C-alpha positions in Angstrom: 0.0 0.0 0.0 2.9 2.3 0.8 4.6 1.7 -2.5 1.4 2.4 -4.4 1.0 5.7 -2.7 4.6 6.5 -3.5 4.1 5.6 -7.1 1.0 7.9 -7.4 2.9 10.7 -5.8 5.7 10.3 -8.3 3.3 10.4 -11.2 1.6 13.5 -9.9 5.0 15.1 -9.3 6.1 14.3 -12.9 2.9 15.7 -14.4 3.3 18.8 -12.4 6.8 19.2 -13.7 5.7 18.6 -17.3 2.9 21.2 -17.0 5.3 23.7 -15.5 7.7 23.2 -18.4 4.9 23.6 -20.9 3.8 26.8 -19.2 7.3 28.2 -19.3 7.7 27.3 -23.0 4.3 29.0 -23.8 5.4 32.1 -21.9 8.7 32.3 -23.8 6.9 32.0 -27.2 4.3 34.6 -26.1 7.0 37.0 -25.0 8.9 36.6 -28.2 5.7 37.1 -30.3 4.8 40.2 -28.4 8.3 41.5 -28.9 8.3 41.0 -32.7 4.8 42.5 -33.0 5.8 45.6 -31.0 9.0 45.9 -33.1 7.1 45.7 -36.4 4.5 48.2 -35.1 7.2 50.6 -33.9 8.9 50.3 -37.3 5.7 51.0 -39.2 4.9 54.0 -37.0 8.4 55.3 -37.3 8.2 55.0 -41.1 4.9 56.8 -41.1 6.3 59.5 -39.0 9.3 59.9 -41.2 7.4 60.1 -44.5 3.8 61.5 -43.9 4.3 64.1 -46.6 5.1 61.6 -49.3 2.1 59.4 -48.4 -0.2 62.4 -48.6 1.3 63.3 -51.9 0.8 59.8 -53.3 -2.8 59.7 -52.2 -3.4 63.2 -53.7 -1.9 62.2 -57.0 -4.0 59.0 -57.2 -7.2 61.0 -56.5 -6.4 63.7 -59.1 -5.4 61.1 -61.7 -8.7 59.2 -61.3 -11.0 62.2 -61.0 -13.8 62.7 -63.6 -12.0 65.8 -65.0 -8.6 64.2 -65.2 -7.0 64.2 -68.7 -6.3 60.5 -68.1 -9.8 59.3 -67.5 -13.0 58.7 -69.4 -15.0 59.2 -66.2 -14.3 59.0 -62.5 -12.1 56.0 -61.6 -12.0 54.8 -65.3 -8.6 55.4 -66.8 -8.3 56.0 -70.5 -5.6 53.5 -71.6 -4.3 55.6 -74.6 -4.4 58.9 -72.7 -2.5 57.4 -69.8 0.2 55.9 -72.0 0.8 59.4 -73.6 0.7 61.3 -70.3 4.0 63.2 -69.8 5.6 63.6 -66.4 5.3 67.4 -66.7 1.6 67.1 -67.3 1.1 64.9 -64.2 3.2 67.3 -62.1 1.0 70.2 -63.3 -2.1 68.1 -62.5 -0.9 67.3 -58.9 1.2 70.1 -57.3 2.7 67.8 -54.7 4.8 66.3 -57.5 6.5 69.7 -58.4 9.9 68.8 -56.9 9.5 65.1 -56.3 10.6 61.9 -58.0 7.7 59.7 -58.8 6.4 56.7 -60.8 2.8 55.6 -61.7 2.3 52.0 -62.3 -0.8 50.1 -63.6 -0.7 46.4 -62.7 3.1 46.7 -62.1 3.8 48.4 -65.5 5.3 51.9 -65.2 3.3 54.3 -67.3 4.7 57.7 -66.1 8.0 58.2 -64.3 10.3 61.0 -63.3 13.6 60.4 -61.4 14.2 57.4 -59.2 11.7 57.2 -56.3 13.3 54.1 -54.8 12.9 55.3 -51.2 9.5 56.8 -51.7 6.1 55.9 -50.3 3.5 54.0 -52.4 -0.3 54.2 -52.5 -2.5 51.7 -54.3 -6.1 51.7 -55.4 -8.4 49.6 -57.6 -9.4 51.2 -60.9 -10.9 50.3 -64.3 -8.8 50.7 -67.4 -10.8 51.6 -70.6 -9.8 50.9 -74.2 -11.8 51.5 -77.4 -11.6 49.8 -80.7 -13.1 51.4 -83.8 -15.4 49.1 -85.9 -16.6 50.1 -89.4 -19.2 48.4 -91.5 -21.4 49.2 -94.5 -25.2 48.9 -93.9 -28.0 48.6 -96.4 -30.1 51.8 -96.0 -33.3 49.7 -96.6 -32.6 47.7 -93.4 -31.3 48.2 -89.9 -28.2 47.4 -87.9 -27.8 46.5 -84.2 -24.6 47.6 -82.4 -23.3 46.2 -79.1 -23.5 48.1 -75.8 -20.6 50.2 -74.5 -20.7 52.4 -77.6 -21.1 56.1 -76.7 -21.1 57.6 -80.2 -21.6 56.5 -83.8 -20.3 58.1 -87.0 -22.5 57.8 -90.1 -21.3 58.4 -93.7 -24.0 59.1 -96.3 -21.8 59.4 -99.4 -23.3 56.3 -101.0 -26.8 56.6 -99.6 -30.0 58.6 -100.1 -31.3 58.9 -96.5 -33.4 61.6 -94.9 -34.0 60.2 -91.4 -32.0 58.1 -88.9 -33.5 56.5 -85.9 -31.8 55.1 -82.8 -34.0 52.6 -81.0 -37.0 54.2 -82.7 -36.0 57.8 -81.7 -35.2 60.2 -84.5 -31.6 61.4 -84.1 -30.9 62.8 -87.6 -33.2 64.3 -90.2 -32.8 66.5 -93.2 -35.4 66.9 -95.9 -33.8 66.2 -99.3 -31.2 63.9 -97.8 -28.4 63.7 -95.3 -24.9 64.4 -96.7 -21.3 63.9 -95.6 -20.5 62.4 -92.2 -22.6 62.9 -89.0 -21.7 61.9 -85.4 -24.5 60.7 -83.1 -24.1 60.4 -79.3 -25.8 57.4 -77.9 -26.1 55.6 -74.5 -23.4 53.2 -73.5 -25.8 51.3 -71.3 -28.1 49.8 -73.9 -27.9 47.9 -77.1 -28.4 50.2 -80.1 -30.5 49.6 -83.2 -30.1 52.1 -86.1 -32.8 52.3 -88.8 -33.5 54.6 -91.7 -36.6 56.1 -93.4 -38.8 53.8 -95.5 -37.6 55.3 -98.8 -33.9 55.2 -98.0 -31.6 53.6 -100.6 -27.9 52.8 -101.0 -25.4 51.9 -98.2 -24.6 53.9 -95.0 -21.1 53.7 -93.5 -21.4 53.0 -89.7 -18.4 53.5 -87.5 -18.8 52.6 -83.8 -16.3 52.7 -80.9 -17.2 50.0 -78.3 -15.4 50.3 -75.0 -13.7 47.5 -73.2 -12.8 47.8 -69.5 -10.7 45.7 -67.1 -10.0 45.9 -63.4 -6.4 47.0 -62.5 -4.3 48.2 -59.6 -3.1 51.8 -59.8 0.1 52.4 -57.8 1.6 55.8 -57.2 5.1 56.1 -55.6 6.4 59.5 -54.5 9.9 60.3 -53.2 10.1 63.9 -52.1 
């Protein structure tokens, strides 16, 4: 009976030691984790304190670049691919005064589209945007019939050199009319949000040239880096 009690006590003692060792190990891991976390937070705060002006500049540039009245957009937050590719550093600096004396680079999905200097030590700001591109499509349409165009077209050019047409309708609404016949080339603004059907007057003859510019958009990441 005495040996059994002794054995139970030993087991209890060993379990206590194991639990104590596990507790010590857990405390060591917790202390190390807290130290690393605090170190990272301190580094991030120090970086923010060192470069607040550059971050504000990067944010301001991204906002101005994607504004509705920006020379690089079709509308708010929709970048015009061709306009963006031709944007000069001086134009961007004039658009966003924080860039006046700074080195900077603007990237779209990692590709640099505008750069001045070498902003390797700068601060970056990212936002999701749409990038828009248009592709011109031309066709000849029998004036005695009708033609349906895809959505995302905001204007249509019509050429009447080979046609005798007095009236043009878009989805049943008259958009062009001239007694005696339309001549030359006319541009008609239309809605991008709906499918467009063009039709002509009942007595129309010949062929009408129809040129549309449907828009294609894709999601992208805009990144602005500023090193003042």
